[in-house]
C-alpha positions in Angstrom: 0.0 0.0 0.0 1.3 3.4 -1.0 1.8 6.1 1.6 -0.9 8.3 0.1 -3.4 5.5 0.1 -2.6 4.6 3.7 -3.0 8.3 4.7 -6.4 8.4 2.9 -7.5 5.2 4.6 -6.5 6.4 8.0 -8.2 9.8 7.4 -11.6 8.2 6.7 -11.2 5.5 9.3 -10.6 8.1 11.9 -13.9 9.7 10.9 -15.7 6.3 11.1 -14.2 5.9 14.6 -15.6 9.3 15.6 -19.0 7.9 14.4 -18.5 4.8 16.6 -17.7 7.0 19.6 -20.9 8.9 19.0 -22.9 5.8 19.9 -21.1 4.9 23.2 -24.2 4.4 25.2 -26.4 2.7 22.6 -25.8 -0.8 21.0 -24.7 -3.0 23.9 -24.3 -6.0 24.0 -23.3 -5.4 20.4 -20.1 -3.6 19.6 -20.1 0.2 18.7 -19.4 0.4 15.0 -19.1 3.3 12.6 -19.2 3.1 8.8 -18.5 5.7 6.0 -19.0 5.2 2.3 -16.6 7.4 0.2 -16.6 8.0 -3.5 -14.2 10.3 -5.3 -12.9 11.6 -2.1 -16.3 12.5 -0.8 -18.5 10.9 1.9 -21.7 9.8 0.3 -23.2 7.8 3.2 -22.6 7.1 6.9 -24.1 5.2 9.8 -23.7 3.7 13.2 -24.9 0.5 14.8 -28.3 1.0 16.5 -29.6 -0.5 19.7 -29.6 -4.3 20.0 -31.9 -5.7 17.4 -31.6 -2.7 15.2 -29.6 -2.2 12.0 -25.8 -2.4 11.9 -23.6 0.5 10.8 -23.1 -0.8 7.2 -26.9 -1.1 6.6 -27.4 2.5 8.0 -24.6 3.8 5.8 -25.9 2.1 2.6 -29.4 3.5 3.4 -28.0 7.0 3.9 -26.2 6.7 0.5 -29.4 5.6 -1.2 -31.3 8.5 0.5 -28.7 10.9 -0.9 -29.3 9.3 -4.4 -25.7 8.1 -4.6 -24.5 5.0 -6.4 -22.1 2.6 -4.6 -20.3 1.7 -7.8 -16.6 2.3 -7.4 -17.0 3.5 -3.8 -14.9 2.5 -0.7 -16.7 1.4 2.5 -14.8 2.2 5.7 -16.1 0.2 8.7 -14.4 0.1 12.1 -15.2 -3.6 12.7 -15.3 -6.5 10.2 -18.9 -6.8 8.8 -20.9 -9.7 10.3 -21.4 -12.8 8.2 -23.9 -14.6 10.4 -27.6 -14.5 11.2 -28.1 -13.0 14.7 -31.0 -10.6 15.4 -30.3 -9.1 12.0 -29.2 -10.6 8.6 -25.5 -10.6 7.7 -24.1 -7.3 6.7 -21.8 -9.1 4.2 -25.0 -10.0 2.2 -25.9 -6.3 1.9 -22.4 -5.4 0.8 -22.2 -8.3 -1.7 -25.5 -7.1 -3.2 -24.2 -3.6 -4.0 -20.6 -4.7 -4.5 -18.4 -1.6 -3.6 -14.9 -1.5 -5.1 -13.2 -1.7 -1.7 -13.9 -2.4 2.0 -11.5 -1.1 4.6 -11.8 -2.5 8.0 -10.4 -1.4 11.4 -10.0 -4.9 12.9 -11.2 -8.4 12.5 -14.4 -9.3 14.5 -13.3 -11.4 17.5 -16.7 -13.0 17.6 -16.0 -16.8 16.7 -19.2 -16.7 14.6 -17.4 -14.1 12.3 -13.6 -14.1 12.9 -12.6 -13.4 9.3 -15.5 -15.1 7.5 -16.9 -11.8 6.5 -13.6 -10.7 5.0 -13.2 -14.0 3.1 -16.7 -13.7 1.7 -16.0 -10.2 0.4 -12.8 -11.2 -1.2 -14.3 -14.3 -2.8 -16.7 -12.0 -4.6 -13.8 -9.9 -6.0 -14.0 -7.0 -3.6 -10.7 -5.5 -2.5 -10.5 -5.7 1.3 -7.9 -4.0 3.5 -7.7 -5.0 7.1 -6.0 -3.5 10.2 -6.3 0.3 9.5 -6.1 2.0 12.9 -6.8 -1.3 14.4 -5.8 -0.5 18.0 -7.7 2.8 17.9 -10.7 0.6 16.9 -10.1 -1.7 19.8 -10.2 1.3 22.1 -13.9 1.8 21.1 -14.9 -1.7 22.0 -12.5 -3.1 24.7 -15.5 -4.8 26.5 -16.8 -6.6 23.4 -13.3 -7.8 22.4 -12.7 -8.9 26.0 -15.9 -10.8 26.3 -15.2 -12.6 22.9 -11.5 -13.3 23.6 -11.4 -13.9 27.4 -15.0 -14.7 28.2 -15.2 -11.9 30.8 -16.0 -8.1 30.6 -13.5 -5.3 30.5 -13.6 -4.1 34.1 -12.7 -0.7 35.4 -12.7 0.7 38.9 -13.9 4.3 39.4 -12.4 5.9 42.4 -12.8 9.4 43.8 -9.9 10.3 46.1 -8.0 13.2 47.8 -4.4 14.0 46.9 -3.3 11.8 49.8 -5.3 9.0 48.2 -8.0 8.7 50.7 -11.6 8.0 49.6 -13.5 8.8 52.7 -13.1 9.9 56.3 -12.6 7.3 59.0 -16.3 7.3 59.6 -17.0 6.5 56.0 -18.2 10.0 54.9 -17.2 10.6 51.3 -20.0 12.9 49.8 -18.6 14.8 48.1 -14.8 14.6 47.7 -15.0 15.6 44.0 -17.0 18.4 42.4 -20.0 18.3 40.1 -18.0 18.2 36.8 -16.1 15.1 37.9 -19.2 13.4 39.2 -20.9 14.1 35.8 -18.0 12.5 34.0 -18.3 9.5 36.3 -21.9 9.1 35.2 -20.7 9.2 31.6 -18.6 6.1 32.3 -21.6 4.5 34.0 -23.7 5.2 30.9 -21.1 3.6 28.6 -20.9 0.5 30.7 -23.2 -2.5 30.5 -23.3 -3.0 34.2 -22.6 -0.9 37.3 -21.5 -2.9 40.4 -20.9 -2.1 44.0 -20.5 -3.8 47.3 -22.6 -4.3 50.4 -20.4 -1.9 52.4 -21.1 1.0 50.0 -24.8 0.2 50.2 -24.8 0.3 54.0 -22.9 3.5 54.1 -24.3 5.5 51.2 -27.6 3.7 50.1 -26.8 4.6 46.4 -29.0 4.2 43.3 -26.2 3.3 41.0 -28.0 4.6 37.9 -27.1 7.3 35.3 -28.5 10.7 36.2 -26.0 13.4 35.2 -25.8 12.6 31.4 -28.5 11.9 28.8 -28.7 8.2 27.9 -31.2 6.0 26.0 -30.7 3.1 28.4 -29.8 2.5 32.0 -26.9 -0.1 32.6 -27.7 -3.2 34.5 -27.0 -2.9 38.3 -25.1 -5.5 40.4 -24.2 -6.0 44.0 -21.6 -8.1 45.8 -23.3 -9.1 49.1 -21.5 -12.1 50.6 -24.1 -12.8 53.3 -27.3 -11.2 51.8 -27.2 -8.4 54.3 -28.9 -5.8 52.1 -32.0 -4.2 53.7 -35.3 -4.6 51.8 -35.7 -0.8 52.0 -32.4 -0.2 50.1 -32.7 2.1 47.0 -31.1 -0.5 44.9 -34.1 -2.7 45.4 -36.6 -0.1 44.4 -36.0 -0.9 40.7 -36.4 -4.5 39.7 -33.6 -6.5 38.1 -30.7 -5.9 40.6 -28.2 -8.7 40.3 -27.0 -9.9 43.7 -23.9 -12.1 43.8 -23.6 -13.9 47.0 -22.0 -16.8 48.9 -25.1 -17.4 51.0 -27.4 -20.3 50.4 -30.0 -18.9 52.8 -33.2 -19.7 50.9 -35.4 -17.5 53.0 -33.3 -14.4 52.3 -33.0 -15.3 48.7 -36.8 -15.7 48.3 -37.3 -12.3 50.0 -35.0 -10.6 47.6 -36.4 -12.4 44.6 -39.9 -11.3 45.6 -38.6 -7.8 45.5 -37.4 -8.2 42.0 -33.8 -9.1 42.5 -31.9 -11.8 40.7 -29.8 -13.8 43.2 -26.7 -15.7 42.0 -24.7 -17.9 44.2 -20.9 -17.7 43.4 -19.1 -18.9 46.5 -15.3 -19.1 46.7 -14.1 -22.7 46.9 -11.1 -22.0 49.2 -12.7 -19.1 51.2 -16.2 -20.1 52.4 -18.5 -17.1 52.9 -16.9 -15.0 50.2 -18.1 -14.4 46.7 -15.7 -15.6 43.9 -15.0 -12.4 41.9 -13.5 -14.2 38.8 -16.7 -16.4 38.9 -18.8 -13.2 38.9 -16.8 -11.9 35.9 -17.4 -15.1 34.0 -21.1 -15.1 34.8 -21.4 -11.5 33.5 -19.4 -12.4 30.4 -21.8 -15.3 29.7 -24.7 -12.9 30.0 -23.7 -10.3 27.5 -21.9 -7.8 29.7 -19.1 -6.1 27.8 -17.9 -3.5 30.2 -18.3 -3.5 34.0 -18.1 -0.3 35.9 -17.1 -0.9 39.6 -17.8 1.8 42.2 -17.0 0.4 45.6 -15.1 0.7 48.7 -11.5 -0.2 49.6 -12.2 -3.8 50.5 -14.0 -4.7 47.3 -11.6 -2.6 45.1 -8.7 -4.4 46.7 -10.3 -7.8 46.2 -10.9 -7.2 42.5 -7.2 -6.1 42.1 -5.9 -9.1 44.1 -7.8 -11.6 42.0 -6.5 -10.1 38.8 -9.8 -8.9 37.4 -9.1 -5.2 36.9 -8.4 -3.9 33.4 -8.4 -0.2 34.1 -8.5 2.5 36.9 -10.5 5.8 36.7 -9.1 7.9 39.5 -10.7 11.3 40.1 -8.4 13.2 42.4 -9.5 16.3 44.3 -7.2 19.0 45.5 -7.5 18.4 49.2 -5.9 16.3 51.9 -8.0 14.1 54.3 -5.3 12.8 56.6 -6.5 9.7 58.3 -9.1 8.0 56.2 -10.0 5.0 54.0 -7.6 4.0 51.1 -8.5 3.6 47.5 -7.7 -0.2 47.6 -7.1 -2.3 50.7 -4.1 -4.5 49.8 -1.5 -6.5 51.7 1.9 -5.1 51.9 4.7 -6.3 49.5 8.4 -6.9 50.2 9.8 -5.9 46.8 8.9 -3.3 44.2 9.0 -6.1 41.6 5.8 -7.6 43.2 3.8 -4.4 42.4 1.2 -4.7 39.6 2.3 -3.0 36.5 0.0 -0.2 35.2 0.3 2.2 32.3 -1.2 5.7 32.2 -3.5 6.3 29.4 -4.6 9.9 29.7 -5.6 12.6 32.2 -8.3 15.3 32.0 -9.2 18.2 34.1 -12.7 18.5 35.6 -12.3 21.7 37.6 -11.3 21.7 40.4 -10.4 18.0 40.0 -8.5 15.8 37.6 -9.2 12.4 36.2 -6.3 10.0 35.6 -6.8 6.7 33.6 -4.4 3.8 33.9 -4.5 0.2 32.5 -3.3 -3.1 33.7 -0.5 -3.8 31.1 -0.7 -7.5 30.9 -4.5 -7.6 30.5 -4.6 -4.9 27.8 -1.7 -6.7 26.0 -3.9 -9.9 25.7 -6.5 -7.9 23.7 -3.8 -6.1 21.6 -2.1 -9.4 20.7 -5.4 -10.9 19.6 -6.2 -8.0 17.3 -2.7 -8.0 15.8 -2.6 -11.7 15.3 -6.0 -11.8 13.6 -5.0 -8.8 11.4 -1.8 -10.5 10.3 -3.7 -13.7 9.5 -6.0 -11.8 7.1 -4.0 -9.1 5.6 
């Protein structure tokens, strides 16, 4: 590929990725996908994947081009994820592309769904369509880390959202934490709730704050699923989380009377006990259950104990830390962890970005090894099909 052609492809793929980002809150459990149709250097159609069961990005873009009275002959289709080639809730997007037969299809990265996994690319090439794979592939991965994680690892992409002071305390010794950060930072936290499939907290937070765990500070067409880690089923029937049906309660308790009471209140109770620590919920087991039930991204807002447990069990992909310009002195830490004897034992994180939400700042950091698993999969599948 010439430098000019690569530059053109990256230019239009970047636009397609912007379209995909515009639909962060919408299509779960499907991936967020953007599609552009370009002819003679001009965009003649564009689209994004709709809510689950609705049309995919390619169909929306083809319809847009038709509404614009544009022919697809000789056009290039830019799509951030490989077009699907299987029947799900909608027909295969490859069928629609094969029907109009554009000159080229340029793809961000291969679909990690085993039902697709290169079959769409092979079908397009078999029909004589020029297909380029791997344009801005890792940037495309950034749009759908949860979908890729669920397909590759069988578990959601999990981030911990933490609000802390500059001396990394999340609450006073008595548990008071409202509000360490200001309204702008809290609104951004709701943005991250809205883009997740599920928001999870622990029983300690419920007892202290009685949260709703829904999205209120940003507009969203859907509310994420809510989940609770409650080892002994200690949640009170009057808790705000139980005022809306559908709460997932993960527990180690087999108390049938408590389970029935909670189920009668509209909750879903799932027993996931640890084999080697009776009375505690198995967090990797929770992640596997959520992955099997279509949860791409899990947003955890909890206290030091549960945050620490998620970290120690190797479940954390990312940290969202909102830091306020204050010191709390004695207080509760971000994560409760055992001490280590050598720096080499510390978990390795990599900073992604930082952003100011006056008067606070948000810092994002990833667990290097977990992110690399997803990157390696995308790169290997791209190399296989280039």
